[in-house]
N, C-alpha and C positions, 0 to 999 in steps of 0.2 A: 309467270301471272303475281303482280302483286296482291298481298291479303292485309289488311286492317286487323291487327289486334289490341281491343281494349285490355288495358292494364289496371289491375288493383292496387291502383297507388291514390295516397290522399295528401302528401307532398307536394308543394307549385313552385321545387326547385326542377332547373334543367336535367339533375340528376334522376329526379321521381317522374316522367313523363307519363302522360292518361292514354296515350296511343301508339303504336307500335307499326310502321308498314316493313313488312320484309316481301321478299321473292318467295316464291315455291321452295326452290333447293335449297332457304336458309331455316326452314322449318322441317325439324327431325321428326320422324313419324317411329322412334326407337322403341318407345313403350306405349301404346295409346289407352286411355281408358278416359272418356271422357264420363264427365260428371252425372249424377242420377237425373239433375232437371233436366239434362239434354237427351239424355238416354236412359228411360229406368231401365232397362233391361240389361247395363253396364254389370260389368264383374265387381266382385269385391273388391273393394280397393283399401285394406285396410292402411298403407303406407302413404294414404293422402296422394299419389301420384299424379301429376297436374303438367300443364303446358307453361312454361318458364322461358320469360324472354330476358335473355342478357343483353347488356349492350353498353356503351361507354360514351364519352362528351360528344360524338358526332353521331349518334345514332343507334337504333338496334342493331346487334351483330345479328343477332340466330334466336330458334326457340326449340326448347327441350323438353321431353316428358321427363321429370322424374319426381320423388318422392319428397325433396327439399332443397332446398339453396346446394348446398353442398352439393349433393348429387347431380344437381342439374349442370353446375360447375364443370363436375369432370366426365359428365356425359358429354358435354359439347365439347371438351378437350380429346377426349376420346374421338370424338365424329372427324377431328380437323376443324371446328370450326372456331377456336380462338386463336389461331395463330396471329392476329395484330394483336391479343396481350403478350405472347409468348415472350420469353425474354430471351436474347440471342448469345452465342457465347463471348461477343466483344460486350455488351452489356454487364453477362454476369460478371467478365475481368473487369470493366470501367470499376463495377461495384457505385455504382451511382448511388443507389438508395440501400444498399446492403441486402445482401444475401437474406437473413433473416426476415426480411420483409416484405419478399417474392413471397406466392402462393404456389402451393404445389398440386398440381390439377392433375387426374387423368391416372391411366392405372401404372403411365408411369414416370410417374411424381416429374413432371415437368415445370422447370418455372415460370410464373407468370405474374406479369405489375397489371395491380386490379387496381391500381390507384383510383382509377377513373371510372372504374367499370360499375354496373349497376345491374341489378336484377330484380324480377318481377313477375308474378303468374298472371297466367293470361283470367278475365273478366268472362266470364260467357252468357251470350243472351239467343236464345233459340231463334227469333226473328230477327235479329242484328246481325249473327251472324251465321245463318244458313246457308250463306255459297263456301262460308269455309268450312263450316261442319261435313256438308256433302265430300267437299272436297279429301277432306279427312279419310272418312268412311272407306272413297271408292280407293282413295291409294292404299290404304292400308289392308281393305280386302286383295287386292292384289300385288300385296305382301312388299309395297317398295320401302327404302330406308327414308327417303325426303318427299316431301309432295314437292312434286312439280306441275 
């Protein structure tokens, strides 16, 4: 089932979309911490963990919970959701953009080309996002890894 996520973006460019549509299997439930305005009983969140959407010039790729942009990219890589941005050995050998310009992500420091990538946090509204919130809470309670 596709979910529409509203992104906290102010730019008018394609790299800064206002909305992202993702299938449930592209939304990770790795560290769900809903904001206080959605869940008043939410756990203490000193690292400001929130839901981040990662995409490229063709649209949104995935969404993961993380404390910041770098953590979000690393988590998405470790979850196998950024394979479309991963640099193959052939590309590395061709050295098209130079190895020093790749982003090395995840626990294995795999090279990724983030030239056309974008990232944005999700902006929550309880009334608008109730279907997504309920789905996240139910899936989290059932200890799912992704929103199905």
